Structure formats: structure tokens, C-alpha cells
C-alpha positions in Angstrom: 9.2 84.1 -37.1 10.7 86.6 -39.5 12.5 85.3 -42.6 15.3 87.2 -44.2 13.6 86.8 -47.6 10.7 88.9 -46.4 13.1 91.9 -46.6 13.6 91.4 -50.3 11.2 92.5 -53.1 9.7 89.4 -54.7 7.1 88.7 -57.3 3.7 88.3 -55.5 2.6 84.8 -54.4 4.3 81.6 -53.2 7.5 81.0 -51.3 11.1 81.7 -52.2 12.5 78.6 -53.7 14.3 76.6 -51.0 13.0 78.8 -48.2 10.5 78.1 -45.5 9.2 81.6 -44.9 6.3 83.2 -46.7 6.8 86.2 -48.8 5.3 89.6 -48.0 1.6 90.0 -49.1 1.2 91.7 -52.5 0.0 94.9 -50.9 3.2 95.2 -49.0 5.3 94.3 -52.0 3.9 97.2 -54.0 2.8 99.6 -51.3 4.6 101.9 -49.0 5.7 99.3 -46.4 8.8 97.2 -46.4 10.4 94.7 -43.9 13.9 95.5 -42.5 16.2 92.5 -43.1 18.0 93.2 -39.9 15.2 93.8 -37.4 12.3 92.2 -39.1 10.1 95.3 -38.5 7.6 96.2 -41.2 7.5 99.9 -41.5 7.0 102.7 -44.1 9.8 102.7 -46.6 10.2 106.5 -46.2 12.3 105.7 -43.1 14.3 102.9 -44.9 17.2 102.5 -47.3 17.0 100.2 -50.3 20.1 98.3 -51.4 20.7 96.2 -54.4 23.5 93.8 -55.4 25.4 95.1 -58.4 26.4 92.7 -61.2 29.9 92.5 -59.7 28.5 91.5 -56.3 28.9 94.8 -54.5 26.2 96.0 -52.2 25.0 99.4 -53.5 22.6 101.9 -51.9 19.7 102.8 -54.1 18.4 106.0 -52.8 16.3 106.7 -55.9 14.7 103.2 -55.5 15.0 102.6 -59.2 17.9 100.3 -59.7 17.1 96.9 -61.2 17.2 93.7 -59.1 15.9 92.6 -55.8 15.8 95.3 -53.2 17.2 94.6 -49.7 15.7 97.1 -47.2 17.2 98.3 -44.0 15.9 100.8 -41.5 17.8 104.1 -41.8 19.9 103.6 -38.7 23.6 103.3 -38.5 23.4 100.6 -35.8 21.1 98.5 -37.9 23.4 98.8 -40.9 26.3 97.8 -38.8 24.3 94.7 -37.6 23.5 93.7 -41.1 27.1 93.9 -42.1 28.4 92.1 -39.1 25.9 89.2 -39.5 26.5 89.0 -43.2 22.8 89.6 -43.8 23.1 91.0 -47.3 24.6 87.7 -48.5 22.2 85.6 -46.6 19.2 87.5 -47.9 20.5 87.6 -51.5 21.5 83.9 -51.3 24.8 84.7 -53.0 28.3 85.9 -52.3 28.4 89.7 -52.0 31.0 92.3 -51.3 30.3 95.0 -48.8 32.4 98.1 -49.2 34.3 98.8 -46.0 33.1 102.4 -46.1 29.5 101.7 -46.9 28.1 103.6 -43.9 30.2 106.7 -44.7 29.5 106.4 -48.4 25.7 106.3 -47.7 26.1 109.3 -45.3 27.8 111.3 -48.1 25.1 110.4 -50.6 22.3 111.5 -48.3 24.1 114.7 -47.5 24.5 115.5 -51.1 20.8 114.8 -51.8 19.7 117.0 -48.9 21.8 119.9 -50.0 20.9 119.6 -53.6 17.2 119.6 -52.7 17.8 122.6 -50.5 19.5 124.5 -53.3 16.8 123.6 -55.8 14.1 124.9 -53.4 15.9 128.2 -53.1 16.2 128.5 -56.9 12.6 127.6 -57.4 11.5 130.3 -55.0 10.4 127.8 -52.4 13.0 128.6 -49.8 14.0 131.8 -47.9 17.1 132.4 -45.9 18.1 135.1 -43.4 17.1 135.7 -39.8 14.5 138.4 -40.4 13.1 136.8 -43.6 12.6 133.5 -41.8 11.0 135.1 -38.8 8.6 137.0 -41.1 7.7 133.8 -43.0 6.9 132.0 -39.8 4.8 134.8 -38.4 2.8 135.1 -41.6 2.8 131.4 -42.4 3.9 132.2 -45.9 7.2 131.7 -47.8 7.1 134.5 -50.3 4.6 133.4 -52.9 5.3 129.7 -52.5 2.8 129.0 -49.7 3.0 127.9 -46.1 6.3 126.6 -44.7 6.9 122.9 -44.2 10.2 122.9 -42.4 13.0 124.9 -41.0 16.7 124.5 -41.8 19.0 125.7 -39.0 22.8 125.7 -39.1 24.2 123.3 -36.6 26.8 125.9 -35.6 24.3 128.8 -35.3 23.7 130.8 -32.2 21.6 128.7 -29.8 19.8 131.9 -28.7 18.9 133.0 -32.2 17.9 129.4 -33.2 15.7 129.2 -30.2 14.0 132.5 -31.1 13.3 131.2 -34.6 12.0 127.7 -33.6 9.8 129.3 -31.0 7.8 130.8 -33.8 7.0 127.4 -35.3 6.0 124.9 -32.6 6.0 121.4 -33.9 7.5 122.2 -37.2 10.3 119.8 -38.3 13.8 121.3 -38.0 16.7 120.2 -40.1 19.9 121.0 -38.2 22.4 118.6 -39.8 24.5 121.1 -41.7 26.8 123.9 -40.7 26.4 127.4 -42.0 29.1 127.0 -44.6 27.3 124.0 -46.2 24.0 125.8 -46.1 25.5 128.9 -47.7 27.1 126.9 -50.4 23.8 125.2 -51.2 22.0 128.5 -51.3 24.6 130.4 -53.3 25.1 132.9 -50.4 28.1 134.1 -48.4 26.4 133.2 -45.1 23.4 131.2 -44.1 22.2 130.1 -40.6 18.4 130.2 -40.8 16.1 129.1 -43.7 12.6 128.0 -44.3 11.2 125.8 -47.0 7.7 125.9 -48.4 5.4 122.9 -48.6 5.9 120.9 -51.8 7.7 118.0 -53.3 11.2 119.4 -52.7 10.4 120.1 -49.0 9.0 116.6 -48.5 12.0 115.0 -50.1 14.4 117.1 -48.0 12.5 116.2 -44.8 12.6 112.5 -45.7 16.3 112.4 -46.7 17.2 114.5 -43.6 15.5 112.0 -41.3 17.3 109.1 -43.0 20.6 111.0 -42.8 20.0 111.6 -39.1 19.6 107.9 -38.6 22.7 107.0 -40.6 24.8 109.6 -38.8 23.7 107.7 -35.6 21.9 110.7 -34.0 19.1 110.1 -31.6 15.8 112.0 -32.4 15.3 114.9 -30.1 13.9 118.4 -30.0 15.1 121.8 -31.2 17.1 124.1 -28.9 13.9 125.9 -28.0 12.1 122.6 -27.2 9.5 123.5 -29.9 10.4 122.1 -33.3 11.0 118.4 -33.9 14.5 117.7 -35.3 14.7 115.6 -38.4 
């Protein structure tokens, strides 16, 4: 049986006062795994969202995972979030009255979008990202993003030409593909007039972008699939 309290961060050891479910072992409390309060699944927290209850009782997403208070973890999935809200699981897990903003899912989606685009722009300014059809193709052929090193993921505009996107992703079989943003959003993040194809080199920024893109995809309610060329893995 999975207890709601297992989805909350506790101090190691013992049971939650008044509860009948054991807490997560200390290695799960401090390590990379968390339990989803809606599904009960224990999984890497990279694919989850941490929430906290603000002093005024409002449920707040904590994407940085730094806010004080007990963390309530949910799988990054719009249906899971909807289930948690419908069944009042935040209040049950926190054992107090809480207020769930009516636009929580949309608010979370906007926050994740902003994080992704900010990381994308930072990678470009740090010389860790290249944009442009020919530049991206060359980076994939040489397995080198300028002087930044090998590429980690592709960023393809959702409204880009399927034919051109297919030609690009065919050069990088198995490479993660971020295709959640249109060309206007990509261009704005990169400080360009136009952007459809981009590649990001391995590093902290690319890893953060890959993680947040995967979480955003779940919150948008998309089902994981493949790239237009059937080569890259969409995140």
C-alpha cells in the first residue's frame, strides 16, 4: 500500500505522526528518487515537479527545488496533476487546508516554457548553441558545436518544414529533439530574426534544457514520440 505521506519530504526515520504508512528510506529522501503523491510510483525526480505550500496556503510549483517546507512531488504529467487536484491530494498529503490556483497547470506550463527558453538563450550567448540549417547540419556531421564540444540535443521549431526537419534529424539518430516552440519563440530566445534549427552542446545548460523540456512536454499533455524523420527522440 502506498501512503500519501511517502510523497512528502520528511526527516529520516520513524512514521509521520498520526499516520500508518512508513516514510521513504533515507537514501530516497536525500537521493534522486521521489514518490509521486498521485500515482505512488517511485521514480527519478528529474521527471517530476516539486510543489510546496506557501505560508498563505497556496500550492506553489518549486522548479528550482529550493523553497523551504515539505516538498510534495508529482510526475510531470498534466493528467497526474489534474488527478491530484480533483482528489484534493495536496491537502491530504500536507494535512492542512490548501488553496490550489485554478490556473495551476497553465501557470506551471508558462514557468517551464520560460525556463527552457532562458536556458536556450544562455547556451547561445555562452557559445554552446548554434542556429541555422547549414550550421546545424555541419555540427551534426562533425559532432562538434563550434568549440563547445559534441552536441547533446537538437532544437527544432514546431512550425518548421517537415522535410527540412527530417533531413536534420536524420543526421543525429537517437539524439533528443526539443520541438515544443515555434520559430518566433526560438528566434526571440536566440536574439535572431528567424530560427528553425538549432543544436546545443553537452553541458549543464543542455542537460537543464533537456530535463525541463521533457517536463514541459508532460505538462502540455503530449505523448512521447519520435521526430519527423523517425530518428531523434522527442523530449
